[in-house]
C-alpha positions as CSV (number, residue, x, y, z in Angstrom):
1,M,90.9,95.3,58.8
2,P,93.2,94.0,61.5
3,T,91.9,93.5,65.0
4,K,93.0,96.1,67.5
5,T,95.3,95.1,70.3
6,W,93.0,96.6,72.9
7,K,90.1,94.5,71.6
8,D,92.3,91.4,72.0
9,V,93.1,92.4,75.5
10,E,89.4,92.9,76.3
11,R,88.6,89.5,74.8
12,K,91.3,87.7,76.9
13,V,90.2,89.3,80.1
14,C,86.5,88.7,79.6
15,I,87.1,85.1,78.7
16,S,89.2,84.7,81.8
17,L,86.4,86.0,83.9
18,G,83.9,83.6,82.3
19,G,82.3,86.2,80.0
20,T,82.6,87.7,76.6
21,R,83.8,91.1,75.3
22,N,81.0,93.7,75.0
23,P,81.3,94.9,71.5
24,L,79.4,98.1,72.4
25,S,80.8,98.9,75.8
26,G,80.5,102.4,77.2
27,I,77.8,104.8,76.2
28,N,76.7,102.8,73.2
29,S,75.7,99.7,75.0
30,K,72.0,99.0,75.7
31,H,72.6,96.4,78.5
32,T,75.7,97.4,80.4
33,H,78.6,99.8,80.1
34,S,80.9,97.1,81.4
35,D,83.6,95.9,78.9
36,C,82.5,92.3,79.6
37,L,79.1,90.6,79.2
38,N,78.0,87.6,81.3
39,T,80.2,88.3,84.3
40,K,79.1,89.2,87.9
41,E,81.7,91.9,87.9
42,Y,81.5,95.3,86.3
43,V,84.8,95.3,84.4
44,E,86.6,98.2,82.9
45,I,89.7,97.3,81.0
46,K,92.4,99.8,80.1
47,H,95.2,99.0,77.7
48,R,98.0,101.6,77.7
49,K,101.6,102.0,76.7
50,R,102.4,103.3,80.2
51,I,100.5,102.8,83.4
52,P,101.8,105.0,86.3
53,F,101.5,102.4,89.0
54,Y,102.8,99.5,86.9
55,T,106.4,100.2,87.9
56,E,105.5,99.9,91.5
57,W,103.7,96.7,90.8
58,L,106.7,95.2,89.0
59,K,109.0,96.2,91.9
60,V,106.7,94.5,94.4
61,Q,106.5,91.3,92.3
62,R,110.4,91.1,92.1
63,L,110.8,91.6,95.8
64,A,108.0,89.1,96.6
65,A,109.5,86.5,94.3
66,L,112.8,86.7,96.2
67,E,110.9,85.7,99.4
68,K,108.7,83.2,97.5
69,K,105.6,85.1,98.3
70,D,102.7,86.6,96.3
71,G,103.0,90.3,95.7
72,I,100.1,92.6,96.2
73,V,100.0,96.4,96.3
74,V,97.6,98.4,98.5
75,F,96.8,101.9,97.5
76,H,95.5,104.5,99.9
77,Q,94.7,108.1,99.1
78,T,95.2,110.6,101.9
79,G,91.9,111.5,103.5
80,S,90.1,108.4,102.1
81,H,88.7,105.5,104.0
82,E,89.2,103.2,100.9
83,Y,92.1,100.8,100.5
84,I,92.5,99.5,97.0
85,V,94.3,96.1,96.6
86,M,96.0,95.4,93.4
87,V,96.5,91.8,92.4
88,S,97.1,90.1,89.1
89,L,94.1,88.7,87.1
90,E,95.3,85.2,87.9
91,Q,95.4,86.0,91.6
92,Y,91.9,87.5,91.4
93,I,90.4,84.5,89.7
94,Y,92.1,82.2,92.2
95,I,90.7,84.3,95.1
96,K,87.2,84.3,93.6
97,E,87.3,80.5,93.2
98,I,88.4,80.0,96.8
99,A,85.6,82.4,97.9
100,K,83.1,80.3,96.0
101,E,84.2,77.1,97.7
102,V,84.0,78.7,101.1
103,Y,80.5,80.1,100.5
104,H,79.4,76.8,98.9
105,H,80.5,74.8,102.0
106,A,79.0,77.4,104.4
107,R,75.8,77.5,102.3
108,I,75.9,81.3,102.2
109,P,74.8,82.8,98.9
110,L,77.6,84.5,97.0
111,M,76.7,87.9,95.6
C-alpha cells in the first residue's frame, strides 16, 4: 500500500521541528493529539489542494523578494485582540533557534 502524501508532509514537518510523526494523532492518540511527537510545540498539519490564504502568502513573498526582504503575513479578525503571524516553516525554525540563543545567553529558561 503506497504511503499517503499527507503522511509524507507530516513526517517532513515533524522531523524539521525535531520530532517524529504521531501515527495515532487526533482522537486515537493516548499521549497527545498533536501531529508530532517529541516537540515542544503542539503541531497541527493540514495538507490541502487549496488553502484560502495561500494566494495572499505567495503575493507577499513575491513583493518581499523584489525588496530583498522576508515576507510575513499578519492576520487580524475584526473584534479580536489576536494578531496571527504567518511565516514559513524555515523562518519559524530560524526564529526559534535565535530565541534559544538569546535565552541561553540571558540564562532565562525557555518554555
